[in-house]
C-alpha positions in Angstrom: 35.2 114.3 122.8 37.1 111.1 123.7 40.1 109.6 122.4 38.4 105.9 121.9 36.0 106.7 120.0 37.9 109.1 116.9 37.5 107.5 114.2 36.8 104.4 115.1 34.0 102.1 113.4 31.1 100.8 116.0 31.6 97.8 117.6 29.9 95.5 120.2 30.8 96.5 123.7 30.7 99.9 122.9 30.1 102.4 125.4 27.8 105.0 125.6 27.8 108.8 126.7 26.2 108.2 129.9 27.6 106.3 132.4 24.8 103.7 132.3 27.3 100.8 131.1 27.2 98.9 128.8 24.0 98.8 126.0 21.5 95.7 126.7 22.6 92.5 125.1 26.2 93.3 124.3 28.8 91.4 124.5 31.3 91.1 127.4 33.2 94.3 128.4 36.5 94.2 126.4 38.7 96.1 123.8 36.9 98.7 122.3 38.3 97.8 119.0 39.1 94.6 117.5 42.3 92.7 117.3 41.9 92.5 113.7 41.8 96.6 113.5 44.5 97.1 116.4 46.9 95.9 113.7 45.9 97.9 110.9 45.6 101.2 112.9 47.1 104.1 114.7 46.5 106.0 117.5 44.6 109.2 116.7 46.8 112.1 118.1 44.5 114.3 120.5 43.2 117.5 118.4 43.1 120.2 121.0 40.0 122.4 120.8 39.9 125.3 118.6 39.4 129.2 119.8 36.4 130.4 118.4 38.2 132.8 116.7 40.3 130.6 115.4 38.2 130.0 112.5 36.6 126.8 114.2 32.6 126.1 113.4 30.4 125.0 116.1 28.5 121.6 116.0 24.7 121.5 117.6 26.5 120.3 120.9 28.4 123.0 121.2 31.4 121.7 120.7 34.2 123.5 118.6 35.5 121.4 115.7 39.0 122.0 113.9 38.9 124.0 110.7 41.0 121.7 109.2 40.0 118.3 108.2 39.5 115.4 110.5 41.1 112.8 108.2 45.0 112.5 106.5 43.4 111.6 103.4 41.9 114.7 102.8 44.8 116.8 102.0 48.1 116.1 101.2 51.0 114.9 103.9 52.9 118.0 103.9 49.8 119.8 105.4 52.2 121.6 108.7 49.0 122.0 110.3 49.0 118.4 110.5 52.3 117.8 111.9 52.1 120.5 114.6 50.0 118.5 116.6 51.4 117.7 119.8 52.2 113.8 120.1 51.9 113.6 116.1 56.0 113.0 115.9 57.0 111.6 118.9 56.8 107.7 117.6 58.9 108.6 115.0 61.4 110.3 116.8 61.5 107.7 119.1 63.2 105.3 116.7 65.4 108.5 114.8 65.7 111.4 117.2 68.2 113.5 114.8 65.6 112.6 111.8 63.3 115.6 110.4 59.0 114.4 111.2 57.7 112.5 108.6 56.7 114.9 105.2 57.7 117.7 107.0 58.6 120.7 105.1 61.2 123.6 106.6 60.4 126.7 107.1 63.4 128.5 105.8 65.4 125.9 103.8 69.1 127.0 103.4 70.4 127.8 99.7 71.5 125.4 97.4 75.2 125.1 97.3 76.7 126.7 93.9 77.6 124.1 91.4 81.0 123.2 91.0 82.5 125.0 88.2 84.7 123.1 86.4 88.6 123.6 86.1 90.1 126.3 84.0 92.6 124.6 81.7 95.9 125.4 82.5 98.3 127.6 79.8 100.4 125.1 78.0 104.0 125.5 79.1 106.8 126.6 77.0 109.1 124.0 76.3 112.7 124.6 77.7 115.9 123.9 75.8 117.3 122.4 79.6 120.2 125.0 78.7 121.5 128.3 78.7 121.1 128.6 74.9 123.4 131.7 74.5 126.1 130.7 76.6 126.1 127.3 74.5 125.9 129.1 71.1 128.3 131.4 72.2 131.0 128.6 73.0 130.2 126.6 70.7 130.8 129.4 68.0 134.7 129.8 69.9 135.4 126.7 69.8 134.2 126.5 66.0 137.2 129.3 64.9 139.5 128.2 67.2 139.3 124.6 64.9 138.7 125.9 61.8 141.9 128.2 62.4 144.1 125.5 63.6 142.6 123.0 61.0 143.3 125.2 57.9 146.9 127.0 58.9 149.0 124.8 60.4 147.6 120.9 60.4 150.0 119.8 63.8 148.7 122.9 65.6 145.2 121.0 65.2 146.6 117.2 66.6 148.0 119.7 69.4 144.5 120.7 70.4 143.2 117.0 69.3 145.4 115.6 72.2 144.5 118.8 74.6 141.0 117.8 74.4 142.1 114.0 75.0 144.1 115.2 78.1 141.3 117.1 79.7 138.6 114.5 78.7 140.0 112.1 80.7 140.8 114.1 83.7 137.0 114.6 83.5 136.0 111.0 83.5 138.5 109.8 86.1 137.3 112.4 88.2 133.7 111.4 88.2 134.4 108.1 88.0 136.6 108.4 91.9 134.0 110.7 92.9 130.8 108.6 92.3 132.6 105.1 92.2 135.7 105.4 93.9 137.1 103.6 91.3 140.7 105.0 90.9 141.7 104.9 87.3 145.7 105.9 86.8 145.2 109.1 85.7 149.0 110.0 84.7 150.1 107.2 82.5 146.3 107.5 80.9 147.3 110.9 79.9 150.5 110.8 78.5 149.1 107.3 76.8 146.9 109.0 74.9 148.2 112.2 73.9 150.8 109.9 72.1 148.2 108.1 70.9 147.0 110.9 68.7 150.4 112.0 67.4 151.3 108.5 66.4 148.0 108.0 64.5 148.6 111.3 62.7 152.7 110.3 62.4 152.4 106.6 61.4 148.4 106.0 60.8 147.0 102.8 62.3 150.0 100.4 63.1 151.3 103.6 65.5 147.3 104.1 67.1 147.6 100.3 68.1 151.2 100.6 69.1 150.5 103.5 71.4 147.3 101.9 72.5 149.1 98.8 73.8 152.2 100.6 75.5 149.3 102.6 77.4 147.0 99.8 78.2 150.9 98.3 80.0 151.9 101.3 81.4 148.5 101.2 83.5 148.9 98.1 84.9 152.3 98.8 86.3 151.4 102.3 87.7 148.4 100.9 89.2 150.6 98.0 91.1 152.1 100.9 92.9 149.2 100.8 95.6 147.6 98.3 97.3 146.3 95.5 95.9 142.5 95.7 96.9 140.0 97.1 93.6 143.2 96.4 91.9 141.2 94.8 88.8 138.5 97.3 89.2 141.3 100.5 88.7 143.0 98.6 85.5 139.9 97.9 83.9 138.6 101.6 84.4 142.1 102.7 83.2 142.2 100.3 79.9 138.2 101.5 79.2 139.1 105.2 79.0 142.1 104.5 76.9 140.0 102.9 74.5 137.0 105.1 74.9 138.9 108.9 74.6 142.1 108.9 72.8 142.2 105.8 71.1 138.4 106.8 69.2 140.2 110.4 69.2 143.4 109.0 66.8 140.9 108.3 64.0 140.4 112.1 63.8 144.5 112.6 63.2 144.3 109.9 60.9 142.0 111.5 58.5 144.4 114.7 58.4 147.0 112.6 56.9 145.3 112.8 53.9 145.8 115.5 51.1 142.7 117.0 51.8 142.5 115.6 55.5 141.4 119.3 56.5 138.4 119.1 54.5 137.7 115.3 55.8 138.0 116.5 58.9 135.5 119.2 58.6 133.2 117.1 57.0 133.0 114.9 59.8 132.7 117.9 62.0 129.9 119.2 59.7 127.9 116.2 59.8 128.0 115.4 63.3 126.9 118.7 64.6 124.5 118.7 61.8 123.1 115.4 62.7 122.7 116.8 67.0 121.1 120.2 65.4 118.3 118.3 63.5 117.8 115.5 66.4 117.7 118.3 68.7 115.1 120.6 66.8 113.0 118.1 65.1 112.5 116.2 68.4 112.2 119.8 70.4 109.1 120.6 67.8 107.6 117.2 67.1 108.9 114.7 70.0 106.3 112.7 71.4 108.0 109.1 71.3 110.4 108.1 73.3 113.8 106.4 71.9 115.2 105.5 75.0 113.7 106.3 78.4 115.5 104.6 80.5 118.7 105.8 79.2 117.7 109.3 78.1 114.5 110.2 78.5 115.3 113.8 76.3 115.7 111.7 72.6 112.5 110.7 70.5 112.1 108.8 67.3 111.2 112.0 65.8 114.5 113.2 66.8 116.2 110.3 65.7 114.5 110.9 62.0 115.5 114.5 62.1 119.0 113.3 62.8 119.1 111.1 59.5 117.1 113.3 57.7 119.7 116.4 58.3 122.6 114.5 58.2 121.5 113.0 54.4 121.0 116.1 53.3 124.3 117.7 54.6 126.1 114.8 54.0 125.7 114.7 49.5 125.9 118.6 50.0 129.5 118.0 51.6 130.6 114.8 49.9 130.0 116.3 46.8 131.4 119.3 46.6 134.5 119.4 49.5 135.8 115.4 49.2 138.3 115.1 46.2 136.1 112.3 43.6 133.6 111.9 46.1 129.6 111.9 44.6 126.1 112.8 46.3 124.9 109.2 47.3 128.1 108.5 49.0 127.8 111.7 50.8 123.9 110.2 51.6 125.4 107.0 53.1 128.1 108.9 54.8 125.2 110.9 56.6 123.3 107.8 57.7 126.1 106.2 59.3 126.9 109.4 60.8 123.4 109.9 62.2 123.5 106.3 63.8 127.0 106.8 65.2 126.2 109.9 66.4 123.2 108.8 68.5 124.8 105.7 69.8 127.5 107.8 70.8 125.6 110.1 72.9 123.3 107.3 74.2 126.2 105.6 75.5 127.6 108.7 77.5 124.1 109.1 78.7 124.2 105.4 80.2 127.7 106.1 81.9 126.4 109.5 83.2 123.1 107.8 84.5 125.3 105.1 86.3 127.4 107.7 88.2 124.4 109.8 88.9 125.6 112.7 86.9 124.2 115.2 84.4 127.1 116.1 82.9 130.6 115.3 83.1 132.2 118.7 84.2 131.3 122.3 83.7 134.4 123.8 81.7 132.5 124.8 78.8 128.9 126.9 79.6 125.7 125.8 78.4 127.8 122.5 77.3 129.1 120.8 80.4 132.7 119.4 80.0 134.3 118.2 76.9 133.2 115.0 77.5 130.1 116.1 76.9 130.8 117.6 73.5 133.1 114.7 72.4 130.1 112.1 73.6 128.6 111.9 70.0 132.7 113.0 67.8 134.4 109.6 69.2 132.5 106.9 68.4 131.9 109.0 65.0 135.4 109.3 64.1 136.3 106.1 63.2 133.2 105.4 61.1 133.8 108.1 59.2 137.3 107.9 58.7 136.6 104.4 57.5 134.3 105.2 55.1 136.0 107.7 53.7 138.5 105.3 53.0 136.1 103.1 51.0 134.8 105.6 49.2 137.8 107.7 47.6 140.8 106.0 49.7 143.1 107.0 52.0 145.6 109.5 49.6 
């Protein structure tokens, strides 16, 4: 069978099966099909003869006819026998050698990968206190026993405990300033003047405390003159700050002790500060979500502050009503509110200092707590607040 006559419509100039030339009266020899059809058709592939045993059927001329359909539209495009014909896909492969034949269906398709399984949620992380609670509780109980024993046995012994805490706190603060910032605040005049402030506040009240503070500041200015002048203003400024921040604020604890019920006043001051810190920690650890001051202390939350206020106000009402002479419960509510606010501000203040220095704790003297200054951070700014409010509520006697 001739390739040029496969499925082509009869046209003028058709060549017959013989070699006698064109039919008489036909148009001059030319293409076997019109140009219009050339633009709309494609050459059909050469179909090899099918053997007699291949399922073919002989026509009148004895030529084997393929068993499949002659035209593409007689069956779906995915008939594999159609695509297996030689030369069928060559034009397509010339345009895209890596592509599969038109409408070809793979014989052994690859199995589809399993759908990705959703990630299993991680188990909730258990909150951590961030410190060794066992050591912290043990040290806290030990300090409490020493403070209570010295407070109710001999008042002078408790004044000595305050003075020792002040000196150690000054040493920690000046040491960290020198290590982290290169600031050399003179420790010797600060330590001597700080202990003198506490004793003068207990012996002479506010007047003695102010006089001792002035003399300590003068001693810092003079002591620093013995060294080169470079950094003088920086060092003496840090020294004056340390003198006010640690010993002067601690002097108000000694001044509370001067009253007739001074031991109870100091006890109420300590209880309210500890309860405020405990309430802030407990409520913040359990319910805290909204940060209070994330740039200063990321661990503190607004919920923790509300817990501190609630705990301190309840404790204040009970303590002032039953432990302070002539005190009433509503005064205790106000005192507890003031303590919660001042203790939180004091904690944030030292957090600001430690963040500026790039440290977590001021020292390592107290296991589970850090240093002495890490325990005095809430007590120091709270002392003048409690002293003043108790003087206003029940007097200084």
